[in-house]
PDB file of N, H, CA, C and O in Angstrom:
ATOM      1  N   MET A   1     -17.545  -5.575  -5.122  1.00  0.00           N
ATOM      2  CA  MET A   1     -16.894  -4.889  -6.207  1.00  0.00           C
ATOM      3  C   MET A   1     -15.548  -5.522  -6.535  1.00  0.00           C
ATOM      4  O   MET A   1     -15.252  -5.780  -7.702  1.00  0.00           O
ATOM      5  N   ILE A   2     -14.742  -5.772  -5.529  1.00  0.00           N
ATOM      6  H   ILE A   2     -14.983  -5.563  -4.581  1.00  0.00           H
ATOM      7  CA  ILE A   2     -13.429  -6.366  -5.767  1.00  0.00           C
ATOM      8  C   ILE A   2     -13.583  -7.776  -6.315  1.00  0.00           C
ATOM      9  O   ILE A   2     -12.869  -8.178  -7.233  1.00  0.00           O
ATOM     10  N   LEU A   3     -14.520  -8.522  -5.744  1.00  0.00           N
ATOM     11  H   LEU A   3     -15.100  -8.195  -4.998  1.00  0.00           H
ATOM     12  CA  LEU A   3     -14.748  -9.898  -6.192  1.00  0.00           C
ATOM     13  C   LEU A   3     -15.138  -9.936  -7.664  1.00  0.00           C
ATOM     14  O   LEU A   3     -14.590 -10.729  -8.430  1.00  0.00           O
ATOM     15  N   SER A   4     -16.073  -9.092  -8.062  1.00  0.00           N
ATOM     16  H   SER A   4     -16.518  -8.448  -7.439  1.00  0.00           H
ATOM     17  CA  SER A   4     -16.487  -9.090  -9.465  1.00  0.00           C
ATOM     18  C   SER A   4     -15.349  -8.623 -10.371  1.00  0.00           C
ATOM     19  O   SER A   4     -15.240  -9.075 -11.511  1.00  0.00           O
ATOM     20  N   GLY A   5     -14.504  -7.724  -9.872  1.00  0.00           N
ATOM     21  H   GLY A   5     -14.593  -7.357  -8.946  1.00  0.00           H
ATOM     22  CA  GLY A   5     -13.336  -7.283 -10.642  1.00  0.00           C
ATOM     23  C   GLY A   5     -12.347  -8.412 -10.877  1.00  0.00           C
ATOM     24  O   GLY A   5     -11.821  -8.565 -11.980  1.00  0.00           O
ATOM     25  N   PHE A   6     -12.093  -9.205  -9.840  1.00  0.00           N
ATOM     26  H   PHE A   6     -12.520  -9.081  -8.945  1.00  0.00           H
ATOM     27  CA  PHE A   6     -11.204 -10.363  -9.990  1.00  0.00           C
ATOM     28  C   PHE A   6     -11.769 -11.360 -10.998  1.00  0.00           C
ATOM     29  O   PHE A   6     -11.035 -11.899 -11.827  1.00  0.00           O
ATOM     30  N   LEU A   7     -13.068 -11.600 -10.922  1.00  0.00           N
ATOM     31  H   LEU A   7     -13.664 -11.163 -10.248  1.00  0.00           H
ATOM     32  CA  LEU A   7     -13.695 -12.528 -11.867  1.00  0.00           C
ATOM     33  C   LEU A   7     -13.552 -12.024 -13.298  1.00  0.00           C
ATOM     34  O   LEU A   7     -13.215 -12.786 -14.204  1.00  0.00           O
ATOM     35  N   ARG A   8     -13.810 -10.743 -13.491  1.00  0.00           N
ATOM     36  H   ARG A   8     -14.084 -10.124 -12.755  1.00  0.00           H
ATOM     37  CA  ARG A   8     -13.709 -10.145 -14.824  1.00  0.00           C
ATOM     38  C   ARG A   8     -12.289 -10.257 -15.375  1.00  0.00           C
ATOM     39  O   ARG A   8     -12.093 -10.595 -16.542  1.00  0.00           O
ATOM     40  N   LEU A   9     -11.300  -9.969 -14.526  1.00  0.00           N
ATOM     41  H   LEU A   9     -11.459  -9.694 -13.578  1.00  0.00           H
ATOM     42  CA  LEU A   9      -9.899 -10.070 -14.954  1.00  0.00           C
ATOM     43  C   LEU A   9      -9.540 -11.486 -15.388  1.00  0.00           C
ATOM     44  O   LEU A   9      -8.713 -11.682 -16.278  1.00  0.00           O
ATOM     45  N   ALA A  10     -10.167 -12.467 -14.754  1.00  0.00           N
ATOM     46  H   ALA A  10     -10.839 -12.308 -14.031  1.00  0.00           H
ATOM     47  CA  ALA A  10      -9.897 -13.865 -15.088  1.00  0.00           C
ATOM     48  C   ALA A  10     -10.763 -14.355 -16.248  1.00  0.00           C
ATOM     49  O   ALA A  10     -10.644 -15.506 -16.669  1.00  0.00           O
ATOM     50  N   GLY A  11     -11.631 -13.486 -16.764  1.00  0.00           N
ATOM     51  H   GLY A  11     -11.727 -12.551 -16.422  1.00  0.00           H
ATOM     52  CA  GLY A  11     -12.466 -13.860 -17.901  1.00  0.00           C
ATOM     53  C   GLY A  11     -13.747 -14.576 -17.530  1.00  0.00           C
ATOM     54  O   GLY A  11     -14.322 -15.286 -18.356  1.00  0.00           O
ATOM     55  N   PHE A  12     -14.206 -14.401 -16.293  1.00  0.00           N
ATOM     56  H   PHE A  12     -13.740 -13.824 -15.622  1.00  0.00           H
ATOM     57  CA  PHE A  12     -15.433 -15.049 -15.836  1.00  0.00           C
ATOM     58  C   PHE A  12     -16.491 -14.011 -15.510  1.00  0.00           C
ATOM     59  O   PHE A  12     -16.182 -12.859 -15.207  1.00  0.00           O
ATOM     60  N   ALA A  13     -17.740 -14.436 -15.576  1.00  0.00           N
ATOM     61  H   ALA A  13     -17.991 -15.373 -15.822  1.00  0.00           H
ATOM     62  CA  ALA A  13     -18.862 -13.616 -15.131  1.00  0.00           C
ATOM     63  C   ALA A  13     -19.407 -14.241 -13.856  1.00  0.00           C
ATOM     64  O   ALA A  13     -19.240 -15.440 -13.631  1.00  0.00           O
ATOM     65  N   ALA A  14     -20.054 -13.443 -13.026  1.00  0.00           N
ATOM     66  H   ALA A  14     -20.190 -12.469 -13.209  1.00  0.00           H
ATOM     67  CA  ALA A  14     -20.610 -13.959 -11.774  1.00  0.00           C
ATOM     68  C   ALA A  14     -21.550 -15.133 -12.032  1.00  0.00           C
ATOM     69  O   ALA A  14     -21.619 -16.060 -11.226  1.00  0.00           O
ATOM     70  N   ALA A  15     -22.263 -15.100 -13.136  1.00  0.00           N
ATOM     71  H   ALA A  15     -22.207 -14.346 -13.792  1.00  0.00           H
ATOM     72  CA  ALA A  15     -23.205 -16.173 -13.464  1.00  0.00           C
ATOM     73  C   ALA A  15     -22.503 -17.498 -13.755  1.00  0.00           C
ATOM     74  O   ALA A  15     -23.146 -18.548 -13.746  1.00  0.00           O
ATOM     75  N   ASP A  16     -21.196 -17.465 -14.014  1.00  0.00           N
ATOM     76  H   ASP A  16     -20.674 -16.612 -14.022  1.00  0.00           H
ATOM     77  CA  ASP A  16     -20.437 -18.687 -14.290  1.00  0.00           C
ATOM     78  C   ASP A  16     -20.167 -19.510 -13.035  1.00  0.00           C
ATOM     79  O   ASP A  16     -19.842 -20.693 -13.136  1.00  0.00           O
ATOM     80  N   ALA A  17     -20.293 -18.909 -11.863  1.00  0.00           N
ATOM     81  H   ALA A  17     -20.557 -17.948 -11.782  1.00  0.00           H
ATOM     82  CA  ALA A  17     -19.960 -19.600 -10.608  1.00  0.00           C
ATOM     83  C   ALA A  17     -20.981 -20.684 -10.296  1.00  0.00           C
ATOM     84  O   ALA A  17     -22.178 -20.415 -10.190  1.00  0.00           O
ATOM     85  N   GLU A  18     -20.497 -21.905 -10.150  1.00  0.00           N
ATOM     86  H   GLU A  18     -19.525 -22.124 -10.236  1.00  0.00           H
ATOM     87  CA  GLU A  18     -21.352 -23.027  -9.762  1.00  0.00           C
ATOM     88  C   GLU A  18     -21.181 -23.362  -8.292  1.00  0.00           C
ATOM     89  O   GLU A  18     -22.062 -23.968  -7.684  1.00  0.00           O
ATOM     90  N   GLY A  19     -20.065 -22.976  -7.727  1.00  0.00           N
ATOM     91  H   GLY A  19     -19.349 -22.484  -8.221  1.00  0.00           H
ATOM     92  CA  GLY A  19     -19.788 -23.237  -6.323  1.00  0.00           C
ATOM     93  C   GLY A  19     -18.619 -22.391  -5.870  1.00  0.00           C
ATOM     94  O   GLY A  19     -17.797 -21.952  -6.674  1.00  0.00           O
ATOM     95  N   VAL A  20     -18.558 -22.172  -4.580  1.00  0.00           N
ATOM     96  H   VAL A  20     -19.225 -22.528  -3.927  1.00  0.00           H
ATOM     97  CA  VAL A  20     -17.497 -21.357  -4.005  1.00  0.00           C
ATOM     98  C   VAL A  20     -17.052 -21.992  -2.697  1.00  0.00           C
ATOM     99  O   VAL A  20     -17.876 -22.440  -1.900  1.00  0.00           O
ATOM    100  N   ILE A  21     -15.749 -22.026  -2.486  1.00  0.00           N
ATOM    101  H   ILE A  21     -15.079 -21.662  -3.134  1.00  0.00           H
ATOM    102  CA  ILE A  21     -15.187 -22.484  -1.221  1.00  0.00           C
ATOM    103  C   ILE A  21     -14.400 -21.321  -0.646  1.00  0.00           C
ATOM    104  O   ILE A  21     -13.561 -20.729  -1.325  1.00  0.00           O
ATOM    105  N   ILE A  22     -14.674 -20.997   0.613  1.00  0.00           N
ATOM    106  H   ILE A  22     -15.355 -21.478   1.165  1.00  0.00           H
ATOM    107  CA  ILE A  22     -13.937 -19.916   1.246  1.00  0.00           C
ATOM    108  C   ILE A  22     -13.318 -20.408   2.550  1.00  0.00           C
ATOM    109  O   ILE A  22     -13.853 -21.293   3.218  1.00  0.00           O
ATOM    110  N   ALA A  23     -12.194 -19.819   2.890  1.00  0.00           N
ATOM    111  H   ALA A  23     -11.760 -19.100   2.348  1.00  0.00           H
ATOM    112  CA  ALA A  23     -11.503 -20.130   4.136  1.00  0.00           C
ATOM    113  C   ALA A  23     -10.769 -18.884   4.587  1.00  0.00           C
ATOM    114  O   ALA A  23     -10.328 -18.075   3.771  1.00  0.00           O
ATOM    115  N   SER A  24     -10.644 -18.742   5.881  1.00  0.00           N
ATOM    116  H   SER A  24     -11.002 -19.400   6.545  1.00  0.00           H
ATOM    117  CA  SER A  24      -9.920 -17.600   6.421  1.00  0.00           C
ATOM    118  C   SER A  24      -9.376 -17.963   7.789  1.00  0.00           C
ATOM    119  O   SER A  24      -9.993 -18.718   8.540  1.00  0.00           O
ATOM    120  N   VAL A  25      -8.230 -17.422   8.097  1.00  0.00           N
ATOM    121  H   VAL A  25      -7.728 -16.808   7.488  1.00  0.00           H
ATOM    122  CA  VAL A  25      -7.683 -17.590   9.440  1.00  0.00           C
ATOM    123  C   VAL A  25      -8.144 -16.440  10.338  1.00  0.00           C
ATOM    124  O   VAL A  25      -7.688 -16.306  11.473  1.00  0.00           O
ATOM    125  N   VAL A  26      -9.049 -15.617   9.818  1.00  0.00           N
ATOM    126  H   VAL A  26      -9.420 -15.726   8.896  1.00  0.00           H
ATOM    127  CA  VAL A  26      -9.635 -14.513  10.580  1.00  0.00           C
ATOM    128  C   VAL A  26     -11.128 -14.804  10.739  1.00  0.00           C
ATOM    129  O   VAL A  26     -11.930 -14.400   9.897  1.00  0.00           O
ATOM    130  N   PRO A  27     -11.506 -15.507  11.819  1.00  0.00           N
ATOM    131  CA  PRO A  27     -12.907 -15.924  11.994  1.00  0.00           C
ATOM    132  C   PRO A  27     -13.927 -14.792  11.899  1.00  0.00           C
ATOM    133  O   PRO A  27     -15.030 -15.004  11.396  1.00  0.00           O
ATOM    134  N   LYS A  28     -13.584 -13.600  12.369  1.00  0.00           N
ATOM    135  H   LYS A  28     -12.688 -13.427  12.778  1.00  0.00           H
ATOM    136  CA  LYS A  28     -14.532 -12.483  12.330  1.00  0.00           C
ATOM    137  C   LYS A  28     -14.848 -12.042  10.906  1.00  0.00           C
ATOM    138  O   LYS A  28     -15.858 -11.375  10.681  1.00  0.00           O
ATOM    139  N   ALA A  29     -14.014 -12.398   9.951  1.00  0.00           N
ATOM    140  H   ALA A  29     -13.194 -12.941  10.134  1.00  0.00           H
ATOM    141  CA  ALA A  29     -14.224 -11.997   8.554  1.00  0.00           C
ATOM    142  C   ALA A  29     -15.158 -12.945   7.805  1.00  0.00           C
ATOM    143  O   ALA A  29     -15.673 -12.587   6.746  1.00  0.00           O
ATOM    144  N   MET A  30     -15.382 -14.133   8.331  1.00  0.00           N
ATOM    145  H   MET A  30     -14.963 -14.424   9.191  1.00  0.00           H
ATOM    146  CA  MET A  30     -16.141 -15.147   7.588  1.00  0.00           C
ATOM    147  C   MET A  30     -17.572 -14.726   7.276  1.00  0.00           C
ATOM    148  O   MET A  30     -18.064 -14.996   6.180  1.00  0.00           O
ATOM    149  N   HIS A  31     -18.241 -14.080   8.204  1.00  0.00           N
ATOM    150  H   HIS A  31     -17.842 -13.861   9.094  1.00  0.00           H
ATOM    151  CA  HIS A  31     -19.621 -13.656   7.943  1.00  0.00           C
ATOM    152  C   HIS A  31     -19.669 -12.708   6.748  1.00  0.00           C
ATOM    153  O   HIS A  31     -20.540 -12.830   5.887  1.00  0.00           O
ATOM    154  N   SER A  32     -18.741 -11.773   6.698  1.00  0.00           N
ATOM    155  H   SER A  32     -18.033 -11.673   7.398  1.00  0.00           H
ATOM    156  CA  SER A  32     -18.701 -10.815   5.586  1.00  0.00           C
ATOM    157  C   SER A  32     -18.377 -11.503   4.270  1.00  0.00           C
ATOM    158  O   SER A  32     -18.983 -11.195   3.243  1.00  0.00           O
ATOM    159  N   PHE A  33     -17.428 -12.431   4.290  1.00  0.00           N
ATOM    160  H   PHE A  33     -16.936 -12.681   5.124  1.00  0.00           H
ATOM    161  CA  PHE A  33     -17.083 -13.175   3.072  1.00  0.00           C
ATOM    162  C   PHE A  33     -18.281 -13.971   2.569  1.00  0.00           C
ATOM    163  O   PHE A  33     -18.617 -13.932   1.385  1.00  0.00           O
ATOM    164  N   ARG A  34     -18.923 -14.699   3.495  1.00  0.00           N
ATOM    165  H   ARG A  34     -18.650 -14.730   4.456  1.00  0.00           H
ATOM    166  CA  ARG A  34     -20.074 -15.530   3.122  1.00  0.00           C
ATOM    167  C   ARG A  34     -21.189 -14.660   2.538  1.00  0.00           C
ATOM    168  O   ARG A  34     -21.772 -15.005   1.511  1.00  0.00           O
ATOM    169  N   ALA A  35     -21.481 -13.546   3.183  1.00  0.00           N
ATOM    170  H   ALA A  35     -21.007 -13.266   4.018  1.00  0.00           H
ATOM    171  CA  ALA A  35     -22.543 -12.654   2.710  1.00  0.00           C
ATOM    172  C   ALA A  35     -22.213 -12.070   1.341  1.00  0.00           C
ATOM    173  O   ALA A  35     -23.092 -11.969   0.485  1.00  0.00           O
ATOM    174  N   ALA A  36     -20.956 -11.683   1.125  1.00  0.00           N
ATOM    175  H   ALA A  36     -20.242 -11.765   1.820  1.00  0.00           H
ATOM    176  CA  ALA A  36     -20.556 -11.104  -0.163  1.00  0.00           C
ATOM    177  C   ALA A  36     -20.677 -12.121  -1.287  1.00  0.00           C
ATOM    178  O   ALA A  36     -21.164 -11.798  -2.371  1.00  0.00           O
ATOM    179  N   VAL A  37     -20.237 -13.345  -1.033  1.00  0.00           N
ATOM    180  H   VAL A  37     -19.841 -13.607  -0.153  1.00  0.00           H
ATOM    181  CA  VAL A  37     -20.332 -14.394  -2.059  1.00  0.00           C
ATOM    182  C   VAL A  37     -21.790 -14.639  -2.414  1.00  0.00           C
ATOM    183  O   VAL A  37     -22.143 -14.722  -3.591  1.00  0.00           O
ATOM    184  N   PHE A  38     -22.641 -14.754  -1.392  1.00  0.00           N
ATOM    185  H   PHE A  38     -22.355 -14.686  -0.436  1.00  0.00           H
ATOM    186  CA  PHE A  38     -24.052 -15.018  -1.665  1.00  0.00           C
ATOM    187  C   PHE A  38     -24.699 -13.839  -2.385  1.00  0.00           C
ATOM    188  O   PHE A  38     -25.493 -14.033  -3.306  1.00  0.00           O
ATOM    189  N   ARG A  39     -24.367 -12.628  -1.975  1.00  0.00           N
ATOM    190  H   ARG A  39     -23.722 -12.470  -1.228  1.00  0.00           H
ATOM    191  CA  ARG A  39     -24.980 -11.441  -2.589  1.00  0.00           C
ATOM    192  C   ARG A  39     -24.586 -11.270  -4.051  1.00  0.00           C
ATOM    193  O   ARG A  39     -25.439 -10.995  -4.896  1.00  0.00           O
ATOM    194  N   PHE A  40     -23.307 -11.428  -4.351  1.00  0.00           N
ATOM    195  H   PHE A  40     -22.615 -11.651  -3.665  1.00  0.00           H
ATOM    196  CA  PHE A  40     -22.831 -11.140  -5.702  1.00  0.00           C
ATOM    197  C   PHE A  40     -22.842 -12.339  -6.641  1.00  0.00           C
ATOM    198  O   PHE A  40     -22.890 -12.170  -7.859  1.00  0.00           O
ATOM    199  N   LEU A  41     -22.799 -13.557  -6.084  1.00  0.00           N
ATOM    200  H   LEU A  41     -22.760 -13.694  -5.094  1.00  0.00           H
ATOM    201  CA  LEU A  41     -22.745 -14.741  -6.944  1.00  0.00           C
ATOM    202  C   LEU A  41     -23.976 -15.629  -6.818  1.00  0.00           C
ATOM    203  O   LEU A  41     -24.136 -16.577  -7.586  1.00  0.00           O
ATOM    204  N   SER A  42     -24.843 -15.332  -5.860  1.00  0.00           N
ATOM    205  H   SER A  42     -24.712 -14.561  -5.236  1.00  0.00           H
ATOM    206  CA  SER A  42     -26.049 -16.130  -5.605  1.00  0.00           C
ATOM    207  C   SER A  42     -25.720 -17.600  -5.363  1.00  0.00           C
ATOM    208  O   SER A  42     -26.450 -18.494  -5.793  1.00  0.00           O
ATOM    209  N   VAL A  43     -24.619 -17.831  -4.674  1.00  0.00           N
ATOM    210  H   VAL A  43     -24.026 -17.106  -4.325  1.00  0.00           H
ATOM    211  CA  VAL A  43     -24.165 -19.186  -4.357  1.00  0.00           C
ATOM    212  C   VAL A  43     -23.872 -19.239  -2.862  1.00  0.00           C
ATOM    213  O   VAL A  43     -23.218 -18.347  -2.322  1.00  0.00           O
ATOM    214  N   GLU A  44     -24.356 -20.284  -2.193  1.00  0.00           N
ATOM    215  H   GLU A  44     -24.888 -21.008  -2.631  1.00  0.00           H
ATOM    216  CA  GLU A  44     -24.019 -20.477  -0.784  1.00  0.00           C
ATOM    217  C   GLU A  44     -22.646 -21.137  -0.728  1.00  0.00           C
ATOM    218  O   GLU A  44     -22.494 -22.272  -1.180  1.00  0.00           O
ATOM    219  N   PRO A  45     -21.650 -20.453  -0.188  1.00  0.00           N
ATOM    220  CA  PRO A  45     -20.297 -21.012  -0.198  1.00  0.00           C
ATOM    221  C   PRO A  45     -20.099 -22.117   0.831  1.00  0.00           C
ATOM    222  O   PRO A  45     -20.753 -22.138   1.874  1.00  0.00           O
ATOM    223  N   MET A  46     -19.191 -23.031   0.523  1.00  0.00           N
ATOM    224  H   MET A  46     -18.660 -23.015  -0.324  1.00  0.00           H
ATOM    225  CA  MET A  46     -18.731 -24.004   1.512  1.00  0.00           C
ATOM    226  C   MET A  46     -17.645 -23.295   2.306  1.00  0.00           C
ATOM    227  O   MET A  46     -16.700 -22.757   1.729  1.00  0.00           O
ATOM    228  N   VAL A  47     -17.777 -23.292   3.615  1.00  0.00           N
ATOM    229  H   VAL A  47     -18.545 -23.728   4.084  1.00  0.00           H
ATOM    230  CA  VAL A  47     -16.800 -22.629   4.471  1.00  0.00           C
ATOM    231  C   VAL A  47     -15.907 -23.695   5.089  1.00  0.00           C
ATOM    232  O   VAL A  47     -16.384 -24.564   5.819  1.00  0.00           O
ATOM    233  N   VAL A  48     -14.616 -23.630   4.799  1.00  0.00           N
ATOM    234  H   VAL A  48     -14.228 -22.924   4.206  1.00  0.00           H
ATOM    235  CA  VAL A  48     -13.659 -24.592   5.333  1.00  0.00           C
ATOM    236  C   VAL A  48     -13.194 -24.100   6.694  1.00  0.00           C
ATOM    237  O   VAL A  48     -12.732 -22.968   6.845  1.00  0.00           O
ATOM    238  N   GLY A  49     -13.327 -24.973   7.674  1.00  0.00           N
ATOM    239  H   GLY A  49     -13.702 -25.892   7.552  1.00  0.00           H
ATOM    240  CA  GLY A  49     -12.910 -24.639   9.030  1.00  0.00           C
ATOM    241  C   GLY A  49     -12.996 -25.869   9.904  1.00  0.00           C
ATOM    242  O   GLY A  49     -13.224 -26.969   9.398  1.00  0.00           O
ATOM    243  N   PRO A  50     -12.820 -25.711  11.197  1.00  0.00           N
ATOM    244  CA  PRO A  50     -12.859 -26.847  12.113  1.00  0.00           C
ATOM    245  C   PRO A  50     -14.153 -27.650  11.990  1.00  0.00           C
ATOM    246  O   PRO A  50     -15.248 -27.087  11.990  1.00  0.00           O
ATOM    247  N   GLY A  51     -14.013 -28.957  11.887  1.00  0.00           N
ATOM    248  H   GLY A  51     -13.123 -29.414  11.888  1.00  0.00           H
ATOM    249  CA  GLY A  51     -15.168 -29.842  11.838  1.00  0.00           C
ATOM    250  C   GLY A  51     -15.717 -30.122  10.452  1.00  0.00           C
ATOM    251  O   GLY A  51     -16.586 -30.981  10.307  1.00  0.00           O
ATOM    252  N   VAL A  52     -15.243 -29.431   9.437  1.00  0.00           N
ATOM    253  H   VAL A  52     -14.537 -28.733   9.555  1.00  0.00           H
ATOM    254  CA  VAL A  52     -15.738 -29.637   8.073  1.00  0.00           C
ATOM    255  C   VAL A  52     -15.024 -30.838   7.461  1.00  0.00           C
ATOM    256  O   VAL A  52     -13.796 -30.916   7.481  1.00  0.00           O
ATOM    257  N   ARG A  53     -15.785 -31.753   6.929  1.00  0.00           N
ATOM    258  H   ARG A  53     -16.783 -31.690   6.913  1.00  0.00           H
ATOM    259  CA  ARG A  53     -15.233 -32.943   6.274  1.00  0.00           C
ATOM    260  C   ARG A  53     -14.893 -32.595   4.832  1.00  0.00           C
ATOM    261  O   ARG A  53     -15.781 -32.322   4.024  1.00  0.00           O
ATOM    262  N   THR A  54     -13.601 -32.607   4.516  1.00  0.00           N
ATOM    263  H   THR A  54     -12.880 -32.828   5.173  1.00  0.00           H
ATOM    264  CA  THR A  54     -13.159 -32.247   3.170  1.00  0.00           C
ATOM    265  C   THR A  54     -12.745 -33.452   2.344  1.00  0.00           C
ATOM    266  O   THR A  54     -12.692 -33.375   1.117  1.00  0.00           O
ATOM    267  N   GLY A  55     -12.450 -34.562   3.005  1.00  0.00           N
ATOM    268  H   GLY A  55     -12.493 -34.625   4.002  1.00  0.00           H
ATOM    269  CA  GLY A  55     -11.953 -35.734   2.300  1.00  0.00           C
ATOM    270  C   GLY A  55     -10.443 -35.715   2.119  1.00  0.00           C
ATOM    271  O   GLY A  55      -9.873 -36.653   1.561  1.00  0.00           O
ATOM    272  N   VAL A  56      -9.789 -34.651   2.587  1.00  0.00           N
ATOM    273  H   VAL A  56     -10.252 -33.890   3.041  1.00  0.00           H
ATOM    274  CA  VAL A  56      -8.335 -34.541   2.489  1.00  0.00           C
ATOM    275  C   VAL A  56      -7.713 -35.243   3.693  1.00  0.00           C
ATOM    276  O   VAL A  56      -8.070 -34.960   4.837  1.00  0.00           O
ATOM    277  N   ASP A  57      -6.785 -36.157   3.431  1.00  0.00           N
ATOM    278  H   ASP A  57      -6.495 -36.387   2.502  1.00  0.00           H
ATOM    279  CA  ASP A  57      -6.090 -36.880   4.492  1.00  0.00           C
ATOM    280  C   ASP A  57      -4.987 -35.985   5.056  1.00  0.00           C
ATOM    281  O   ASP A  57      -3.985 -35.732   4.386  1.00  0.00           O
ATOM    282  N   ILE A  58      -5.173 -35.510   6.279  1.00  0.00           N
ATOM    283  H   ILE A  58      -5.987 -35.715   6.823  1.00  0.00           H
ATOM    284  CA  ILE A  58      -4.205 -34.603   6.908  1.00  0.00           C
ATOM    285  C   ILE A  58      -3.272 -35.427   7.780  1.00  0.00           C
ATOM    286  O   ILE A  58      -3.682 -35.979   8.800  1.00  0.00           O
ATOM    287  N   ARG A  59      -2.033 -35.502   7.373  1.00  0.00           N
ATOM    288  H   ARG A  59      -1.699 -35.053   6.544  1.00  0.00           H
ATOM    289  CA  ARG A  59      -1.047 -36.313   8.095  1.00  0.00           C
ATOM    290  C   ARG A  59      -0.122 -35.421   8.920  1.00  0.00           C
ATOM    291  O   ARG A  59       1.050 -35.239   8.592  1.00  0.00           O
ATOM    292  N   LEU A  60      -0.668 -34.883   9.977  1.00  0.00           N
ATOM    293  H   LEU A  60      -1.620 -35.032  10.244  1.00  0.00           H
ATOM    294  CA  LEU A  60       0.084 -34.048  10.907  1.00  0.00           C
ATOM    295  C   LEU A  60      -0.129 -34.587  12.316  1.00  0.00           C
ATOM    296  O   LEU A  60      -1.167 -35.183  12.606  1.00  0.00           O
ATOM    297  N   ASP A  61       0.851 -34.379  13.192  1.00  0.00           N
ATOM    298  H   ASP A  61       1.694 -33.895  12.957  1.00  0.00           H
ATOM    299  CA  ASP A  61       0.676 -34.786  14.586  1.00  0.00           C
ATOM    300  C   ASP A  61      -0.524 -34.081  15.201  1.00  0.00           C
ATOM    301  O   ASP A  61      -1.267 -34.679  15.980  1.00  0.00           O
ATOM    302  N   ASP A  62      -0.715 -32.820  14.857  1.00  0.00           N
ATOM    303  H   ASP A  62      -0.112 -32.334  14.224  1.00  0.00           H
ATOM    304  CA  ASP A  62      -1.853 -32.045  15.348  1.00  0.00           C
ATOM    305  C   ASP A  62      -2.583 -31.435  14.151  1.00  0.00           C
ATOM    306  O   ASP A  62      -2.261 -30.322  13.733  1.00  0.00           O
ATOM    307  N   PRO A  63      -3.567 -32.155  13.594  1.00  0.00           N
ATOM    308  CA  PRO A  63      -4.281 -31.650  12.408  1.00  0.00           C
ATOM    309  C   PRO A  63      -4.910 -30.270  12.614  1.00  0.00           C
ATOM    310  O   PRO A  63      -5.112 -29.530  11.651  1.00  0.00           O
ATOM    311  N   ARG A  64      -5.221 -29.924  13.868  1.00  0.00           N
ATOM    312  H   ARG A  64      -5.058 -30.526  14.650  1.00  0.00           H
ATOM    313  CA  ARG A  64      -5.820 -28.608  14.142  1.00  0.00           C
ATOM    314  C   ARG A  64      -4.849 -27.466  13.879  1.00  0.00           C
ATOM    315  O   ARG A  64      -5.254 -26.308  13.783  1.00  0.00           O
ATOM    316  N   SER A  65      -3.560 -27.797  13.761  1.00  0.00           N
ATOM    317  H   SER A  65      -3.231 -28.739  13.839  1.00  0.00           H
ATOM    318  CA  SER A  65      -2.559 -26.756  13.510  1.00  0.00           C
ATOM    319  C   SER A  65      -2.541 -26.301  12.048  1.00  0.00           C
ATOM    320  O   SER A  65      -1.932 -25.282  11.719  1.00  0.00           O
ATOM    321  N   LEU A  66      -3.205 -27.054  11.181  1.00  0.00           N
ATOM    322  H   LEU A  66      -3.700 -27.881  11.448  1.00  0.00           H
ATOM    323  CA  LEU A  66      -3.269 -26.689   9.765  1.00  0.00           C
ATOM    324  C   LEU A  66      -4.313 -25.594   9.573  1.00  0.00           C
ATOM    325  O   LEU A  66      -5.476 -25.779   9.930  1.00  0.00           O
ATOM    326  N   GLY A  67      -3.915 -24.474   9.022  1.00  0.00           N
ATOM    327  H   GLY A  67      -2.969 -24.323   8.732  1.00  0.00           H
ATOM    328  CA  GLY A  67      -4.844 -23.371   8.794  1.00  0.00           C
ATOM    329  C   GLY A  67      -5.857 -23.708   7.711  1.00  0.00           C
ATOM    330  O   GLY A  67      -5.551 -24.421   6.754  1.00  0.00           O
ATOM    331  N   ALA A  68      -7.065 -23.187   7.874  1.00  0.00           N
ATOM    332  H   ALA A  68      -7.313 -22.608   8.651  1.00  0.00           H
ATOM    333  CA  ALA A  68      -8.131 -23.433   6.903  1.00  0.00           C
ATOM    334  C   ALA A  68      -7.738 -22.944   5.518  1.00  0.00           C
ATOM    335  O   ALA A  68      -8.118 -23.554   4.519  1.00  0.00           O
ATOM    336  N   ASP A  69      -6.986 -21.857   5.441  1.00  0.00           N
ATOM    337  H   ASP A  69      -6.678 -21.361   6.253  1.00  0.00           H
ATOM    338  CA  ASP A  69      -6.566 -21.325   4.149  1.00  0.00           C
ATOM    339  C   ASP A  69      -5.637 -22.302   3.433  1.00  0.00           C
ATOM    340  O   ASP A  69      -5.748 -22.483   2.221  1.00  0.00           O
ATOM    341  N   CYS A  70      -4.729 -22.927   4.166  1.00  0.00           N
ATOM    342  H   CYS A  70      -4.639 -22.780   5.151  1.00  0.00           H
ATOM    343  CA  CYS A  70      -3.822 -23.920   3.558  1.00  0.00           C
ATOM    344  C   CYS A  70      -4.591 -25.159   3.117  1.00  0.00           C
ATOM    345  O   CYS A  70      -4.312 -25.723   2.059  1.00  0.00           O
ATOM    346  N   LEU A  71      -5.559 -25.582   3.926  1.00  0.00           N
ATOM    347  H   LEU A  71      -5.786 -25.124   4.785  1.00  0.00           H
ATOM    348  CA  LEU A  71      -6.365 -26.749   3.575  1.00  0.00           C
ATOM    349  C   LEU A  71      -7.180 -26.479   2.312  1.00  0.00           C
ATOM    350  O   LEU A  71      -7.284 -27.346   1.444  1.00  0.00           O
ATOM    351  N   ALA A  72      -7.752 -25.292   2.204  1.00  0.00           N
ATOM    352  H   ALA A  72      -7.667 -24.587   2.909  1.00  0.00           H
ATOM    353  CA  ALA A  72      -8.546 -24.947   1.021  1.00  0.00           C
ATOM    354  C   ALA A  72      -7.688 -24.917  -0.236  1.00  0.00           C
ATOM    355  O   ALA A  72      -8.183 -25.198  -1.328  1.00  0.00           O
ATOM    356  N   ASP A  73      -6.411 -24.580  -0.098  1.00  0.00           N
ATOM    357  H   ASP A  73      -6.009 -24.351   0.788  1.00  0.00           H
ATOM    358  CA  ASP A  73      -5.505 -24.559  -1.248  1.00  0.00           C
ATOM    359  C   ASP A  73      -5.196 -25.958  -1.775  1.00  0.00           C
ATOM    360  O   ASP A  73      -4.757 -26.114  -2.914  1.00  0.00           O
ATOM    361  N   CYS A  74      -5.424 -26.967  -0.946  1.00  0.00           N
ATOM    362  H   CYS A  74      -5.781 -26.840  -0.020  1.00  0.00           H
ATOM    363  CA  CYS A  74      -5.158 -28.350  -1.385  1.00  0.00           C
ATOM    364  C   CYS A  74      -6.107 -28.697  -2.493  1.00  0.00           C
ATOM    365  O   CYS A  74      -6.064 -29.811  -3.016  1.00  0.00           O
TER     366      CYS A  74
END
C-alpha cells in the first residue's frame, strides 16, 4: 500500500516499473521488501548487499564498511 502510494505521488503506475533495486542495513527486513516488490510490481528486485557485483569502484580501506543503502544511492 505504501509503495503504490509513493509511486502514485511521483506520477507512476506499478506497471511502469521495469526494474527495482533494494538495499537495507536491516537484513531481517529484506525478505519482506523483496516479497512486497514482487507482489505489487511483478518485478524480481536486485538486492544490493555483500558479494553483489555493482560495477561501482569502492575506494575505501575497508569496502565492507560501506552500507548497502549508501551503495545503492550511488
